N, C-alpha and C positions, 0 to 999 in steps of 0.2 A: 524519416525525414522531416522537419518542421519545414511546414510553408507560410510562415509568420511574414516574410519578409515581404511576401505578394499582396498584401494589403494593409493598409494603415488603419487600425482601430482607433487606438485613442491619440487625444487630439488635446485633452485639458492640459496638459502637464510642459508647454512649448514654454521656456525661457523667456520670457516675452515681460515686457513690463507694462503693469495694467491697473486699472484703480476695483476694487472690490473683486469678490469672486466670480469666477468662468462660470458665464453660463455653457451645460452641457447638455444640448438637446440628443434627439435620435442619432442625428446624424452627423449633425455641427456643432463647434464649441467656440464661443464669441469671445472674445478679449476685450472687454470695454477700458476705453483710455481715459486717462486722466485728463482733465480740462485744460492743463498745460502742455502734453502731447497733444492732443486733437487740436487746439488752436496753431502749434508750431506747424503742425504736418497739412494745416487748411492753408496755410501761409506757403511753404513751401511747395506742395505739388501743386500750387493753384486752383485748389476744387472751389467749383461755382457754387459756396454755399456759404452764408451766413458764418463767418469766421470764429463764434463762439458754438459752431455744430461738435457734437459728440459723437466723435467715431470710436469703430471697434474693429477689429480683426476677426473675420470670420473663417473659419476654418475649416474643409468639411471631410468628413473622414470615409472609410469605404464600407462601414456599417449600414448593415440592411434589417431593418423593427419590422414585423408582421404579429399580429394578433397581440400588440404590447410586448413582445419578448426581440431580442435585439439578439439574432442570432451567429453560434458559429458553426465553424466546418471543421473536419476533419484534419487531422496532421499538421494541428494547430493552426488554421487559418483563420484567421480571425475576422472577413468580410470579404466582400467581393471586391475581385481587384480590379478597377479600374473602373468602377463605381462612382464615385465619387468625380474624380474629372469628367464623366459623361453627364453627371447631375450636373453643375455647375454648368460647363459649354452650352447644355440645352436651356435650363434655365435663363443663362446672359443672354442666349438668342433671342430669348421673346422677348427679355427685358426693351432689351434692344428696339424689336420690331414694334412694340406698344407707342414707347416713344416717338420712334420715328413716326407714327399715324397718328399720333398728337392726342393719345391717350390721356398717360400720364408717366410722371417719371418712375424711377423707384429707386432702392438705396444700396446701391453698389456706384460708389465712387472710382474704381481702379482696382484691376485684378492682377497684384503682383508675381502670381503664380497660378497654373489649372485649379489648387486646392485650395485657393487662398482668396478672398474679396476684402477689400475696404469699404465699408459700409460708413452711412451715417446712421444714426440711433433714431427712430420715428416710435411715437407714441403709437404702440395697436390699438385698432380696432377691435372689440373682443369679438367678433364673429369669425365663424370661418365659412367663406363663399363658397357655396359650390354651387357647380351649372350642371345641368344633366339632360341631354340631348336622347337617351334611349334606357332605357328600364334594363338594369341590371343590377348586379351586387345587393347591398344590403336595401334598396329600396325595393328588389324584387322579390327578396324573402320575404319581407314584409308582405309585400302583395302577395306572394303565392300562398300564406296564411291566413288571407282575406282583409288584412286591410286596406281601405283604397282614400286615405285619406294621409298624406305628409307634408308636413311642415304647413299645416294648411292648407293645402292644396287639395283638390279630390280627381282623382284619377278615373278614366273611364273602366269602364268593365272589358275584358276581353283580351287582354294583355298577354302575352307571350315573354317571356325569358329573352332581351336584346330586342325587342321593338323597338322602333323610333315612337317617340313621345309626339303629342299633336302638334308643343311647340317645347322652346327650352324652358326648363324650368329651374328656379331657382331656391335650393334647397338647403337653407343658413342653418349654422349648429356655432355651439358655443365655442369661444377658445377660453379653457379653461375653467376653474369655478368660482361663478356669478354666484352674487348671494342678493337676496333682499327683491327679486324682481316676481312679479305674480304670475305665477302658473308655471314657471322656470325652475324646474330640478337641479337642486346644489351639486350638481355633478359634475365632469369636464365631457364635453364633444356632447351634449345633449340637444337632439331636434326643438327648433325653434320655430316659430311662426313671422313672416314681415310684420300682422298686426300687432308681436309683442317688442319687436325690435321698434318702429315706429312710435307705438307709445311710451317705450322705455330707452329714449335713445340714449341718454344721458350714460344709464347704467351699461350701455355696451360700449360706451366712449366714443359714440359720434360727436362732434358738433354742433351737430345741428337735423333736423328732421330731413331738410333738403340734402343732406349727404346720406342718407339711407337710398336716395333714387340715386345720388351719383356714384354711390359703390356698386349698384345693381346695372347700370351703363356700364361702367369700367369692368366688371366680369364676363357683361355680356359682348360685348364690342371683343374682349379679349379674346374670349372663346372664339367668336370668329374668324379671329385672326389667326387663331393655333388651329380649327378646323378646317380652312382653306388649305392652307400651307400643309397641314399633312395630309390632306386629301392627295394633291400631288405628289407630296411623296409616295402612295399607296395604303397612307394608312386613314382611320376614320375616328377622330375622338369622341368616345361616349360620354365621360365626362369629367372634371376637371375640377380642383380645387384652389381658389386664391386667399391671400390673405393682404391687408390695408393696413395703413398708418399713418399718421401726418407727420410731417416738419414742419421747422420753422421756414418761413420767405424771409424773414430781417432778424437779426442780432437781438436777442433780446425779448422776442415778440411773444405775444399772449395769445392773438390776436388773428395777425397774420399768417397763415401756413396751408397748405397743399395737401389733399390726400396722395398717396404713392401707393404703391404696389412695395410687399414685402416678403420676405419669410423665400420663395421660389414658387415660380409659373410653371405649368406644362412639362413639367419631368415626368420619367414613369412610377415617381414614386406619388408622385399629386396627381395625375389624370390615369384614363383608361383608352390604349388604344387599340385597336383591332386592327386586323389584315384586311384590307379594303375589299380586295378581290374574293379572299375567303367569304365574307361577310355577303357579297352578292350572291355568291352560291350556297345561303343558307349556312353559314358556317363561321361561328365567333372565337378567331384564333387571337389570344391574348400577345400581348404584345408591350407589355408593362408589367409591376411588383407583383400585377393579379397573376400570373404564369407561377411566379415563385411561391403566393399562396398556395397556391394549385397544388406544386410540388411536395409542398409542407404539408399537407392534409391526407396526399399517398403516401406519403415515408413515415409519418411518425405512428406510434405506437395504437395509440387513439384519439384519431381527427374530433371527436366531440369538444376535447377539453380546449381545442381552437373556435371551433363553433359554437362554442356554449357558454353563454356571458356567467349564468350560474357555477362555470367550474374555474372563473378566473384564476383563485387561491392556485390553482392546479398549473399555472401555465409560467409559473415565475420556477419550477421544478424541472419542468419538460424542458423550459429555454435552458438550463443548465448541464442535464444530461445528454438529450439529444444533439449530434452533432452533425448537420449536413455534411453530406457527402462532397468529396474534392470536385468531381464531375458537374456536380449541379450546381456549383458557385460556381464554376467556371464557364459555365452553360451561361448563366444569370448576368454575367461580368462583358460576355460575347454582346446578349441582349442590349443590354445598356448601352453598351459600344456603338453598336450596328446602328439602334435606334437613335440615336446623338448623331451620328452622322450622317443619318437617314433626313430627321427633321431639321439640322443645320446647313446640312455642304458643306459643311470643315469635319476634317481631322479632329480627332480627340487624342490630345498630346499624352502618352505614355507616362509613366512616373515608375522610375528605377529606386531613387531614393528620397521619399518623401518626406522626412522629416528633416534632413539635411536642405534637401532644395528648398524647404518651404522658411526656412532660418536663413538661408543665402537670400534668398528673395526680398525678405523684410530686414534686411541689414541696415539699406539704405533709407531707412525709416527711423532710425534711430532709438528702436523699442526692443532690440537681443539685445538682452543681458549675458 
């Protein structure tokens, strides 16, 4: 029996009027609207943005990616049931908390459906901003091999996996492939130093050197808000990733703009949460996508394909041939929902007929064809 109806995987083929190609990411698809539709919707919906703001419809799926593979389940299950709604609910909660705290705005203008955001288009800063309070993951693997420097930051001797770091560390990496920057390899997602960003701020799409300080402040303050609220919910925030962009404050302005949070923040896809009580007892219990990564390593025929970057060419065929057990996919869906509800304090809506619900919710915007 096919279980395809339990999760929405394909989100780039909805009959929505848009301009250009649909941008299809690992979990979200974005339909950028024409200038005419954007201006009309800004006016009709009374958004507090310049009337020439470009708009997009961002639709999240239930896809789950890890190790550069988008995974499929057995019996036709093409994603993790409920994951998309859980991610959106979690990210939207933190965006709202950041704005309420006076940090910065974000790209979401409206949520017509739990799987859909109406967003304003931002000019992205080409840095993935990562903050780490504990050593684990890729940082630990490098440290264990003898590396004592990451992103130009020297780490102390004697650390163990899961130890709290002396201070919150910002370890940036590139967003996309950047060219012509001294010392920065022309590959996606490569570690960079603060010194490299400051010396080449324009190449990383910062408006000024001062904005490098600004992004670091927004990253650290946002981390603090998530960390404090997570602790109250019995969770420890080990590390997280943010992305930033610029939006205009006045119609047609090339000089009056603000830095905002974009993409997603504080979700189980972009952050690492541990059970706080277990950590205090000396155990690291993963309550984020890291649990899925561990599940994969335990289940695939050869986990070295996933862990060894020299075997990247083998990952695609592995992702096609290996189907994740249904019970595992359902368990990960339960984790995402439970964590979303614990972190936000609100129930995550259950989606039964995703595609039709999305189209019904977008009908009032006059873009459904």
